[in-house]
C-alpha positions as CSV (number, residue, x, y, z in Angstrom):
1,X,2.5,95.6,188.8
2,X,-0.7,94.6,190.5
3,X,-3.6,97.0,191.3
4,X,-2.3,97.8,194.8
5,X,1.2,98.7,193.4
6,X,-0.4,100.9,190.8
7,X,-2.5,102.7,193.3
8,X,0.6,103.3,195.5
9,X,2.6,104.7,192.6
10,X,-0.3,107.0,191.6
11,X,-0.6,108.2,195.2
12,X,3.1,108.9,195.6
13,X,3.3,110.8,192.2
14,X,0.1,112.8,193.1
15,X,1.5,113.7,196.5
16,X,4.8,114.8,195.1
17,X,3.2,116.9,192.3
18,X,0.9,118.5,194.8
19,X,4.0,119.7,196.6
20,X,5.5,120.9,193.3
21,X,8.2,118.2,193.4
22,X,9.4,116.3,190.4
23,X,9.2,112.5,190.5
24,X,12.1,110.2,189.4
25,X,11.2,106.5,189.4
26,X,14.3,104.3,189.8
27,X,14.7,100.7,189.0
28,X,12.4,100.6,186.0
29,X,13.1,97.3,184.2
30,X,10.0,96.4,182.2
31,X,8.0,98.2,179.5
32,X,4.8,97.6,181.6
33,X,6.3,99.6,184.5
34,X,7.3,102.4,182.2
35,X,3.8,102.5,180.8
36,X,2.2,102.8,184.2
37,X,4.6,105.6,185.2
38,X,4.0,107.5,182.0
39,X,0.2,107.2,182.4
40,X,0.5,108.7,185.8
41,X,2.7,111.6,184.7
42,X,5.9,110.5,186.4
43,X,8.5,113.1,185.4
44,X,11.6,110.9,184.9
45,X,12.5,107.3,184.9
46,X,15.7,105.4,185.2
47,X,16.7,101.8,185.3
48,X,17.9,98.9,183.2
49,X,15.1,99.5,180.7
50,X,16.6,102.8,179.8
51,X,20.3,102.1,180.2
52,X,22.6,99.6,181.9
53,X,25.2,100.9,184.4
54,X,28.1,102.5,182.7
55,X,31.7,101.9,183.8
56,X,33.3,105.0,185.2
57,X,35.9,105.4,182.4
58,X,33.1,105.5,179.8
59,X,30.9,108.2,181.5
60,X,32.7,111.4,180.4
61,X,33.2,110.3,176.8
62,X,29.6,109.3,176.6
63,X,28.4,112.7,178.0
64,X,30.8,114.6,175.7
65,X,29.5,112.8,172.6
66,X,25.9,113.3,173.6
67,X,26.1,116.9,174.5
68,X,23.3,119.1,173.0
69,X,24.6,121.6,170.4
């Protein structure tokens, strides 16, 4: 991410938070992207860095096995 990208991300996150909205960043693929988003208090991230797409038939078993107690 260059300086302009970082400024744009910070602006979008700031605007959303000023409207009491949560921010979900999609398409996060690199640790450097995750770091920038965390430093700017992004609420949630998703993308290949976190998890690869899961085939449909594996979703329910995964959710059931990772359910909080």
